[in-house]
N, CA, C, O and the ligand as a Tripos MOL2 file, in Angstrom:
@<TRIPOS>MOLECULE
protein
  241   239    61     0     0
PROTEIN
NO_CHARGES

@<TRIPOS>ATOM
      1 N         -20.5220   20.1300   -0.5730 N.3       1 MET1
      2 CA        -20.0070   18.7940   -0.4940 C.3       1 MET1
      3 C         -19.5230   18.3300    0.9380 C.2       1 MET1
      4 O         -18.9100   19.1390    1.6340 O.2       1 MET1
      5 N         -19.7690   17.1070    1.3800 N.am      2 ALA2
      6 CA        -19.4460   16.7460    2.7140 C.3       2 ALA2
      7 C         -17.9740   16.5870    2.9320 C.2       2 ALA2
      8 O         -17.3110   15.8970    2.1580 O.2       2 ALA2
      9 N         -17.4690   17.1650    3.8960 N.am      3 VAL3
     10 CA        -16.0370   17.2220    4.2690 C.3       3 VAL3
     11 C         -15.8010   16.5980    5.6640 C.2       3 VAL3
     12 O         -16.5300   16.8490    6.6240 O.2       3 VAL3
     13 N         -14.7290   15.7630    5.7160 N.am      4 PRO4
     14 CA        -14.3750   15.1490    7.0020 C.3       4 PRO4
     15 C         -14.1170   16.1970    8.0720 C.2       4 PRO4
     16 O         -13.5150   17.2350    7.8010 O.2       4 PRO4
     17 N         -14.5600   15.9320    9.2520 N.am      5 LYS5
     18 CA        -14.3390   17.0350   10.3300 C.3       5 LYS5
     19 C         -12.9740   16.9690   10.7450 C.2       5 LYS5
     20 O         -12.4120   18.0470   10.9350 O.2       5 LYS5
     21 N         -12.2700   15.8130   10.9410 N.am      6 ARG6
     22 CA        -10.9760   15.7780   11.3730 C.3       6 ARG6
     23 C         -10.0090   15.0280   10.5100 C.2       6 ARG6
     24 O         -10.3760   14.0110    9.9220 O.2       6 ARG6
     25 N          -8.6580   15.5390   10.4000 N.am      7 LYS7
     26 CA         -7.6520   14.7920    9.7570 C.3       7 LYS7
     27 C          -7.5540   13.4110   10.4020 C.2       7 LYS7
     28 O          -7.5800   13.2190   11.6170 O.2       7 LYS7
     29 N          -7.4370   12.4630    9.4560 N.am      8 GLN8
     30 CA         -7.0900   11.0400    9.8360 C.3       8 GLN8
     31 C          -5.7350   10.9200   10.2690 C.2       8 GLN8
     32 O          -4.8020   11.3260    9.5760 O.2       8 GLN8
     33 N          -5.5790   10.3600   11.4310 N.am      9 SER9
     34 CA         -4.0770   10.0940   11.8090 C.3       9 SER9
     35 C          -3.3220    9.1920   11.0990 C.2       9 SER9
     36 O          -3.8810    8.2210   10.5900 O.2       9 SER9
     37 N          -2.0980    9.3680   10.9820 N.am     10 SER10
     38 CA         -1.1680    8.5490   10.1080 C.3      10 SER10
     39 C          -1.2770    7.1200   10.8390 C.2      10 SER10
     40 O          -1.2330    6.1420   10.0930 O.2      10 SER10
     41 N          -1.4080    6.9120   12.1380 N.am     11 ALA11
     42 CA         -1.5880    5.5760   12.6760 C.3      11 ALA11
     43 C          -2.7850    4.8560   12.1620 C.2      11 ALA11
     44 O          -2.7580    3.6670   11.8440 O.2      11 ALA11
     45 N          -3.8470    5.6290   12.0900 N.am     12 ARG12
     46 CA         -5.0460    4.9150   11.5760 C.3      12 ARG12
     47 C          -5.0100    4.6880   10.1380 C.2      12 ARG12
     48 O          -5.6000    3.7290    9.6420 O.2      12 ARG12
     49 N          -4.3280    5.5440    9.4270 N.am     13 GLN13
     50 CA         -4.0600    5.2400    7.9600 C.3      13 GLN13
     51 C          -3.2700    4.0520    7.7160 C.2      13 GLN13
     52 O          -3.5680    3.2130    6.8650 O.2      13 GLN13
     53 N          -2.1840    3.9860    8.5290 N.am     14 ASN14
     54 CA         -1.3120    2.8630    8.3600 C.3      14 ASN14
     55 C          -1.9800    1.5580    8.7580 C.2      14 ASN14
     56 O          -1.8220    0.5840    8.0230 O.2      14 ASN14
     57 N          -2.7110    1.4570    9.8560 N.am     15 LYS15
     58 CA         -3.3670    0.5380   10.2280 C.3      15 LYS15
     59 C          -4.4310   -0.2140    9.1980 C.2      15 LYS15
     60 O          -4.6730   -1.4180    9.1160 O.2      15 LYS15
     61 N          -4.9490    0.8170    8.4910 N.am     16 ARG16
     62 CA         -5.9630    0.2470    7.4130 C.3      16 ARG16
     63 C          -5.2090   -0.3110    6.3020 C.2      16 ARG16
     64 O          -5.6420   -1.3200    5.7450 O.2      16 ARG16
     65 N          -3.9560    0.3240    5.8590 N.am     17 ARG17
     66 CA         -3.3330   -0.1180    4.7620 C.3      17 ARG17
     67 C          -2.5290   -1.5210    5.0090 C.2      17 ARG17
     68 O          -2.2430   -2.3080    4.1070 O.2      17 ARG17
     69 N          -2.2240   -1.6890    6.3560 N.am     18 SER18
     70 CA         -1.3980   -2.7620    6.6780 C.3      18 SER18
     71 C          -2.2300   -4.0430    6.2980 C.2      18 SER18
     72 O          -1.5970   -5.0140    5.8850 O.2      18 SER18
     73 N          -3.5970   -4.1220    6.4040 N.am     19 SER19
     74 CA         -4.3650   -5.1160    6.2260 C.3      19 SER19
     75 C          -4.7640   -5.3380    4.8210 C.2      19 SER19
     76 O          -5.1940   -6.4210    4.4270 O.2      19 SER19
     77 N          -4.6100   -4.2640    4.0460 N.am     20 VAL20
     78 CA         -5.1030   -4.3290    2.6460 C.3      20 VAL20
     79 C          -3.9400   -5.0310    1.8130 C.2      20 VAL20
     80 O          -4.1770   -5.7700    0.8570 O.2      20 VAL20
     81 N          -2.6210   -4.7200    2.2840 N.am     21 TRP21
     82 CA         -1.5620   -5.0560    1.2290 C.3      21 TRP21
     83 C          -0.8200   -6.3810    1.7490 C.2      21 TRP21
     84 O           0.3120   -6.6280    1.3320 O.2      21 TRP21
     85 N          -1.3860   -7.1310    2.5530 N.am     22 LYS22
     86 CA         -0.8660   -8.3050    2.9350 C.3      22 LYS22
     87 C          -0.8370   -9.2020    1.7280 C.2      22 LYS22
     88 O          -1.7760   -9.2310    0.9330 O.2      22 LYS22
     89 N           0.2540   -9.9390    1.5960 N.am     23 LEU23
     90 CA          0.3610  -10.9270    0.5430 C.3      23 LEU23
     91 C           0.0640  -12.3580    1.0340 C.2      23 LEU23
     92 O           0.6350  -12.8540    2.0060 O.2      23 LEU23
     93 N          -0.8560  -12.9760    0.3040 N.am     24 SER24
     94 CA         -1.0120  -14.4690    0.7980 C.3      24 SER24
     95 C          -0.5220  -15.4560   -0.3060 C.2      24 SER24
     96 O          -0.5650  -15.1650   -1.5010 O.2      24 SER24
     97 N          -0.0900  -16.5540    0.1390 N.am     25 ALA25
     98 CA          0.3760  -17.6600   -0.7880 C.3      25 ALA25
     99 C          -0.7870  -18.1590   -1.5770 C.2      25 ALA25
    100 O          -1.8560  -18.3500   -0.9960 O.2      25 ALA25
    101 N          -0.6540  -18.4060   -2.9700 N.am     26 PRO26
    102 CA         -1.6930  -19.0940   -3.6430 C.3      26 PRO26
    103 C          -2.0310  -20.4800   -3.1990 C.2      26 PRO26
    104 O          -1.1770  -21.2320   -2.7270 O.2      26 PRO26
    105 N          -3.2950  -20.8120   -3.3550 N.am     27 THR27
    106 CA         -3.7410  -22.1480   -2.8060 C.3      27 THR27
    107 C          -3.3700  -23.0200   -3.9330 C.2      27 THR27
    108 O          -3.6710  -22.7300   -5.0910 O.2      27 THR27
    109 N          -2.6740  -24.1640   -3.5880 N.am     28 LEU28
    110 CA         -2.2990  -25.2840   -4.4960 C.3      28 LEU28
    111 C          -2.8090  -26.5340   -3.9210 C.2      28 LEU28
    112 O          -2.8650  -26.7550   -2.7110 O.2      28 LEU28
    113 N          -3.2300  -27.4480   -4.9720 N.am     29 VAL29
    114 CA         -3.4940  -28.8520   -4.5060 C.3      29 VAL29
    115 C          -2.7500  -29.7570   -5.5150 C.2      29 VAL29
    116 O          -2.3440  -29.3640   -6.6080 O.2      29 VAL29
    117 N          -2.6110  -31.0510   -5.0160 N.am     30 ASN30
    118 CA         -1.9500  -31.9070   -5.8950 C.3      30 ASN30
    119 C          -2.8150  -32.6210   -6.9160 C.2      30 ASN30
    120 O          -3.8960  -33.1090   -6.5850 O.2      30 ASN30
    121 N          -2.3470  -32.6830   -8.1550 N.am     31 CYS31
    122 CA         -3.1670  -33.2230   -9.1860 C.3      31 CYS31
    123 C          -3.3170  -34.8640   -8.8240 C.2      31 CYS31
    124 O          -2.3210  -35.5470   -8.5830 O.2      31 CYS31
    125 N          -4.5940  -35.3740   -8.8170 N.am     32 PRO32
    126 CA         -4.8770  -36.7610   -8.4270 C.3      32 PRO32
    127 C          -4.2810  -37.6460   -9.6810 C.2      32 PRO32
    128 O          -4.0700  -38.8370   -9.4500 O.2      32 PRO32
    129 N          -4.0430  -37.2130  -10.7900 N.am     33 LYS33
    130 CA         -3.5780  -37.8280  -11.8770 C.3      33 LYS33
    131 C          -2.0190  -38.1120  -11.7900 C.2      33 LYS33
    132 O          -1.6260  -39.2750  -11.7010 O.2      33 LYS33
    133 N          -1.1120  -37.0190  -11.8170 N.am     34 CYS34
    134 CA          0.1300  -36.9810  -11.8680 C.3      34 CYS34
    135 C           0.9360  -36.6010  -10.5650 C.2      34 CYS34
    136 O           2.1450  -36.7870  -10.4260 O.2      34 CYS34
    137 N           0.0090  -35.9890   -9.5440 N.am     35 GLY35
    138 CA          0.7170  -35.5530   -8.3090 C.3      35 GLY35
    139 C           1.2400  -34.0710   -8.4390 C.2      35 GLY35
    140 O           1.6540  -33.4850   -7.4380 O.2      35 GLY35
    141 N           1.2210  -33.5430   -9.5260 N.am     36 GLU36
    142 CA          1.8690  -32.0790   -9.6180 C.3      36 GLU36
    143 C           0.9120  -31.1210   -8.8880 C.2      36 GLU36
    144 O          -0.3110  -31.2620   -8.8650 O.2      36 GLU36
    145 N           1.5960  -30.1370   -8.3000 N.am     37 LEU37
    146 CA          0.7770  -29.0080   -7.6990 C.3      37 LEU37
    147 C           0.1570  -28.2380   -8.6600 C.2      37 LEU37
    148 O           0.7970  -27.7200   -9.5760 O.2      37 LEU37
    149 N          -1.2370  -28.0990   -8.5070 N.am     38 ILE38
    150 CA         -2.0140  -27.2540   -9.5690 C.3      38 ILE38
    151 C          -3.0750  -26.2960   -8.7310 C.2      38 ILE38
    152 O          -3.4150  -26.5610   -7.5780 O.2      38 ILE38
    153 N          -3.4990  -25.2700   -9.3910 N.am     39 ALA39
    154 CA         -4.4920  -24.4590   -8.7860 C.3      39 ALA39
    155 C          -5.8020  -25.3310   -8.6720 C.2      39 ALA39
    156 O          -5.9530  -26.2200   -9.5100 O.2      39 ALA39
    157 N          -6.6190  -25.1720   -7.8400 N.am     40 PRO40
    158 CA         -7.7600  -25.9430   -7.6540 C.3      40 PRO40
    159 C          -8.8850  -25.3850   -8.7070 C.2      40 PRO40
    160 O          -8.9680  -24.1940   -9.0060 O.2      40 PRO40
    161 N          -9.6630  -26.3180   -9.1800 N.am     41 HIS41
    162 CA        -10.7480  -26.1490  -10.3450 C.3      41 HIS41
    163 C         -10.1130  -25.5580  -11.6020 C.2      41 HIS41
    164 O         -10.6770  -24.7370  -12.3250 O.2      41 HIS41
    165 N          -8.8420  -26.0690  -11.8030 N.am     42 LYS42
    166 CA         -8.1790  -25.8460  -13.0200 C.3      42 LYS42
    167 C          -7.5090  -27.0330  -13.7470 C.2      42 LYS42
    168 O          -6.9400  -27.9080  -13.0950 O.2      42 LYS42
    169 N          -7.5750  -27.0660  -15.0820 N.am     43 VAL43
    170 CA         -7.0300  -28.2470  -15.7470 C.3      43 VAL43
    171 C          -5.4850  -28.3340  -15.4200 C.2      43 VAL43
    172 O          -4.7370  -27.3620  -15.5190 O.2      43 VAL43
    173 N          -5.0840  -29.5860  -15.0240 N.am     44 CYS44
    174 CA         -3.7360  -29.7580  -14.7670 C.3      44 CYS44
    175 C          -2.6950  -29.3260  -16.0330 C.2      44 CYS44
    176 O          -2.9220  -29.8200  -17.1370 O.2      44 CYS44
    177 N          -1.7330  -28.5470  -15.8910 N.am     45 GLY45
    178 CA         -0.7730  -28.1250  -16.7590 C.3      45 GLY45
    179 C           0.2270  -29.1410  -17.1970 C.2      45 GLY45
    180 O           0.9160  -28.9770  -18.2040 O.2      45 GLY45
    181 N           0.3050  -30.2530  -16.3880 N.am     46 ASN46
    182 CA          1.3340  -31.1460  -16.6520 C.3      46 ASN46
    183 C           0.5720  -32.4910  -17.4930 C.2      46 ASN46
    184 O           1.0680  -32.9590  -18.5180 O.2      46 ASN46
    185 N          -0.5030  -32.9320  -16.9740 N.am     47 CYS47
    186 CA         -1.1130  -33.9550  -17.7070 C.3      47 CYS47
    187 C          -2.3250  -33.5300  -18.5190 C.2      47 CYS47
    188 O          -2.7190  -34.2770  -19.4160 O.2      47 CYS47
    189 N          -2.8940  -32.4750  -18.2870 N.am     48 GLY48
    190 CA         -3.9420  -32.0560  -19.0950 C.3      48 GLY48
    191 C          -5.4180  -32.6300  -18.5910 C.2      48 GLY48
    192 O          -6.4480  -32.5490  -19.2600 O.2      48 GLY48
    193 N          -5.3150  -33.1820  -17.3740 N.am     49 TYR49
    194 CA         -6.5050  -33.8670  -16.9660 C.3      49 TYR49
    195 C          -7.4110  -32.9510  -15.9400 C.2      49 TYR49
    196 O          -6.9380  -32.1200  -15.1650 O.2      49 TYR49
    197 N          -8.6220  -33.2260  -16.0690 N.am     50 TYR50
    198 CA         -9.5410  -32.4700  -14.9940 C.3      50 TYR50
    199 C         -10.6470  -33.3110  -14.9710 C.2      50 TYR50
    200 O         -11.1820  -33.7500  -15.9890 O.2      50 TYR50
    201 N         -11.0470  -33.5740  -13.6890 N.am     51 ASN51
    202 CA        -12.2920  -34.2450  -13.1470 C.3      51 ASN51
    203 C         -12.2210  -35.7670  -13.7720 C.2      51 ASN51
    204 O         -13.1890  -36.3000  -14.3150 O.2      51 ASN51
    205 N         -10.9600  -36.3730  -13.6180 N.am     52 GLY52
    206 CA        -10.8310  -37.6540  -14.1250 C.3      52 GLY52
    207 C         -10.8620  -38.0170  -15.6660 C.2      52 GLY52
    208 O         -10.9480  -39.1780  -16.0670 O.2      52 GLY52
    209 N         -10.7870  -36.9540  -16.4540 N.am     53 ARG53
    210 CA        -10.6210  -37.2710  -17.8310 C.3      53 ARG53
    211 C          -9.6510  -36.2780  -18.6370 C.2      53 ARG53
    212 O          -9.2990  -35.2060  -18.1450 O.2      53 ARG53
    213 N          -9.2790  -36.6710  -19.7980 N.am     54 GLU54
    214 CA         -8.2290  -35.8250  -20.4150 C.3      54 GLU54
    215 C          -9.0390  -34.7210  -21.0070 C.2      54 GLU54
    216 O          -9.9680  -35.0100  -21.7610 O.2      54 GLU54
    217 N          -8.7360  -33.3690  -20.7000 N.am     55 VAL55
    218 CA         -9.3590  -32.2980  -21.3440 C.3      55 VAL55
    219 C          -8.4860  -31.7970  -22.4490 C.2      55 VAL55
    220 O          -8.9250  -31.5550  -23.5730 O.2      55 VAL55
    221 N          -7.1380  -31.6360  -22.0700 N.am     56 VAL56
    222 CA         -6.1380  -31.0300  -23.0060 C.3      56 VAL56
    223 C          -5.1060  -32.1390  -23.4380 C.2      56 VAL56
    224 O          -4.4420  -32.7100  -22.5730 O.2      56 VAL56
    225 N          -4.9790  -32.4240  -24.6750 N.am     57 LYS57
    226 CA         -4.0770  -33.3030  -25.2870 C.3      57 LYS57
    227 C          -2.5580  -32.8540  -24.9470 C.2      57 LYS57
    228 O          -2.1090  -31.7500  -25.2540 O.2      57 LYS57
    229 N          -1.8810  -33.7900  -24.3200 N.am     58 LYS58
    230 CA         -0.4590  -33.6300  -23.9920 C.3      58 LYS58
    231 C           0.2600  -34.6930  -24.8080 C.2      58 LYS58
    232 O          -0.2420  -35.8030  -24.9830 O.2      58 LYS58
    233 N           1.5350  -34.3140  -25.3440 N.am     59 GLU59
    234 CA          2.4460  -35.1900  -25.9460 C.3      59 GLU59
    235 C           3.1170  -36.0720  -24.8720 C.2      59 GLU59
    236 O           3.5860  -35.5620  -23.8540 O.2      59 GLU59
    237 N           3.1580  -37.3770  -25.1020 N.am     60 ALA60
    238 CA          3.8030  -38.1770  -24.0440 C.3      60 ALA60
    239 C           5.2200  -38.2470  -24.1590 C.2      60 ALA60
    240 O           5.8750  -38.8860  -23.3360 O.2      60 ALA60
    241 ZN         -1.7040  -33.9490  -13.5750 Zn       61 ZN61
@<TRIPOS>BOND
     1     1     2 1
     2     2     3 1
     3     3     4 2
     4     3     5 am
     5     5     6 1
     6     6     7 1
     7     7     8 2
     8     7     9 am
     9     9    10 1
    10    10    11 1
    11    11    12 2
    12    11    13 am
    13    13    14 1
    14    14    15 1
    15    15    16 2
    16    15    17 am
    17    17    18 1
    18    18    19 1
    19    19    20 2
    20    19    21 am
    21    21    22 1
    22    22    23 1
    23    23    24 2
    24    23    25 am
    25    25    26 1
    26    26    27 1
    27    27    28 2
    28    27    29 am
    29    29    30 1
    30    30    31 1
    31    31    32 2
    32    31    33 am
    33    33    34 1
    34    34    35 1
    35    35    36 2
    36    35    37 am
    37    37    38 1
    38    38    39 1
    39    39    40 2
    40    39    41 am
    41    41    42 1
    42    42    43 1
    43    43    44 2
    44    43    45 am
    45    45    46 1
    46    46    47 1
    47    47    48 2
    48    47    49 am
    49    49    50 1
    50    50    51 1
    51    51    52 2
    52    51    53 am
    53    53    54 1
    54    54    55 1
    55    55    56 2
    56    55    57 am
    57    57    58 1
    58    58    59 1
    59    59    60 2
    60    59    61 am
    61    61    62 1
    62    62    63 1
    63    63    64 2
    64    63    65 am
    65    65    66 1
    66    66    67 1
    67    67    68 2
    68    67    69 am
    69    69    70 1
    70    70    71 1
    71    71    72 2
    72    71    73 am
    73    73    74 1
    74    74    75 1
    75    75    76 2
    76    75    77 am
    77    77    78 1
    78    78    79 1
    79    79    80 2
    80    79    81 am
    81    81    82 1
    82    82    83 1
    83    83    84 2
    84    83    85 am
    85    85    86 1
    86    86    87 1
    87    87    88 2
    88    87    89 am
    89    89    90 1
    90    90    91 1
    91    91    92 2
    92    91    93 am
    93    93    94 1
    94    94    95 1
    95    95    96 2
    96    95    97 am
    97    97    98 1
    98    98    99 1
    99    99   100 2
   100    99   101 am
   101   101   102 1
   102   102   103 1
   103   103   104 2
   104   103   105 am
   105   105   106 1
   106   106   107 1
   107   107   108 2
   108   107   109 am
   109   109   110 1
   110   110   111 1
   111   111   112 2
   112   111   113 am
   113   113   114 1
   114   114   115 1
   115   115   116 2
   116   115   117 am
   117   117   118 1
   118   118   119 1
   119   119   120 2
   120   119   121 am
   121   121   122 1
   122   122   123 1
   123   123   124 2
   124   123   125 am
   125   125   126 1
   126   126   127 1
   127   127   128 2
   128   127   129 am
   129   129   130 1
   130   130   131 1
   131   131   132 2
   132   131   133 am
   133   133   134 1
   134   134   135 1
   135   135   136 2
   136   135   137 am
   137   137   138 1
   138   138   139 1
   139   139   140 2
   140   139   141 am
   141   141   142 1
   142   142   143 1
   143   143   144 2
   144   143   145 am
   145   145   146 1
   146   146   147 1
   147   147   148 2
   148   147   149 am
   149   149   150 1
   150   150   151 1
   151   151   152 2
   152   151   153 am
   153   153   154 1
   154   154   155 1
   155   155   156 2
   156   155   157 am
   157   157   158 1
   158   158   159 1
   159   159   160 2
   160   159   161 am
   161   161   162 1
   162   162   163 1
   163   163   164 2
   164   163   165 am
   165   165   166 1
   166   166   167 1
   167   167   168 2
   168   167   169 am
   169   169   170 1
   170   170   171 1
   171   171   172 2
   172   171   173 am
   173   173   174 1
   174   174   175 1
   175   175   176 2
   176   175   177 am
   177   177   178 1
   178   178   179 1
   179   179   180 2
   180   179   181 am
   181   181   182 1
   182   182   183 1
   183   183   184 2
   184   183   185 am
   185   185   186 1
   186   186   187 1
   187   187   188 2
   188   187   189 am
   189   189   190 1
   190   190   191 1
   191   191   192 2
   192   191   193 am
   193   193   194 1
   194   194   195 1
   195   195   196 2
   196   195   197 am
   197   197   198 1
   198   198   199 1
   199   199   200 2
   200   199   201 am
   201   201   202 1
   202   202   203 1
   203   203   204 2
   204   203   205 am
   205   205   206 1
   206   206   207 1
   207   207   208 2
   208   207   209 am
   209   209   210 1
   210   210   211 1
   211   211   212 2
   212   211   213 am
   213   213   214 1
   214   214   215 1
   215   215   216 2
   216   215   217 am
   217   217   218 1
   218   218   219 1
   219   219   220 2
   220   219   221 am
   221   221   222 1
   222   222   223 1
   223   223   224 2
   224   223   225 am
   225   225   226 1
   226   226   227 1
   227   227   228 2
   228   227   229 am
   229   229   230 1
   230   230   231 1
   231   231   232 2
   232   231   233 am
   233   233   234 1
   234   234   235 1
   235   235   236 2
   236   235   237 am
   237   237   238 1
   238   238   239 1
   239   239   240 2
@<TRIPOS>SUBSTRUCTURE
     1 MET1         2 RESIDUE 1 A MET
     2 ALA2         6 RESIDUE 1 A ALA
     3 VAL3        10 RESIDUE 1 A VAL
     4 PRO4        14 RESIDUE 1 A PRO
     5 LYS5        18 RESIDUE 1 A LYS
     6 ARG6        22 RESIDUE 1 A ARG
     7 LYS7        26 RESIDUE 1 A LYS
     8 GLN8        30 RESIDUE 1 A GLN
     9 SER9        34 RESIDUE 1 A SER
    10 SER10       38 RESIDUE 1 A SER
    11 ALA11       42 RESIDUE 1 A ALA
    12 ARG12       46 RESIDUE 1 A ARG
    13 GLN13       50 RESIDUE 1 A GLN
    14 ASN14       54 RESIDUE 1 A ASN
    15 LYS15       58 RESIDUE 1 A LYS
    16 ARG16       62 RESIDUE 1 A ARG
    17 ARG17       66 RESIDUE 1 A ARG
    18 SER18       70 RESIDUE 1 A SER
    19 SER19       74 RESIDUE 1 A SER
    20 VAL20       78 RESIDUE 1 A VAL
    21 TRP21       82 RESIDUE 1 A TRP
    22 LYS22       86 RESIDUE 1 A LYS
    23 LEU23       90 RESIDUE 1 A LEU
    24 SER24       94 RESIDUE 1 A SER
    25 ALA25       98 RESIDUE 1 A ALA
    26 PRO26      102 RESIDUE 1 A PRO
    27 THR27      106 RESIDUE 1 A THR
    28 LEU28      110 RESIDUE 1 A LEU
    29 VAL29      114 RESIDUE 1 A VAL
    30 ASN30      118 RESIDUE 1 A ASN
    31 CYS31      122 RESIDUE 1 A CYS
    32 PRO32      126 RESIDUE 1 A PRO
    33 LYS33      130 RESIDUE 1 A LYS
    34 CYS34      134 RESIDUE 1 A CYS
    35 GLY35      138 RESIDUE 1 A GLY
    36 GLU36      142 RESIDUE 1 A GLU
    37 LEU37      146 RESIDUE 1 A LEU
    38 ILE38      150 RESIDUE 1 A ILE
    39 ALA39      154 RESIDUE 1 A ALA
    40 PRO40      158 RESIDUE 1 A PRO
    41 HIS41      162 RESIDUE 1 A HIS
    42 LYS42      166 RESIDUE 1 A LYS
    43 VAL43      170 RESIDUE 1 A VAL
    44 CYS44      174 RESIDUE 1 A CYS
    45 GLY45      178 RESIDUE 1 A GLY
    46 ASN46      182 RESIDUE 1 A ASN
    47 CYS47      186 RESIDUE 1 A CYS
    48 GLY48      190 RESIDUE 1 A GLY
    49 TYR49      194 RESIDUE 1 A TYR
    50 TYR50      198 RESIDUE 1 A TYR
    51 ASN51      202 RESIDUE 1 A ASN
    52 GLY52      206 RESIDUE 1 A GLY
    53 ARG53      210 RESIDUE 1 A ARG
    54 GLU54      214 RESIDUE 1 A GLU
    55 VAL55      218 RESIDUE 1 A VAL
    56 VAL56      222 RESIDUE 1 A VAL
    57 LYS57      226 RESIDUE 1 A LYS
    58 LYS58      230 RESIDUE 1 A LYS
    59 GLU59      234 RESIDUE 1 A GLU
    60 ALA60      238 RESIDUE 1 A ALA
    61 ZN61       241 GROUP 0 **** ****
């Protein structure tokens, strides 16, 4: 079995992990119908509209 020749330094290990575990804010757009912040390409949870028409019926 192939085995690494040298032990990887903790600095190199920490550098690798620092880029992996970065958190990013979720992308949000305003609903064109009601203006609520929604995830793109998803039906609006507030008014139930997607692509200009009502997809999910919501009580008024
Ligand atoms: Zn909406």
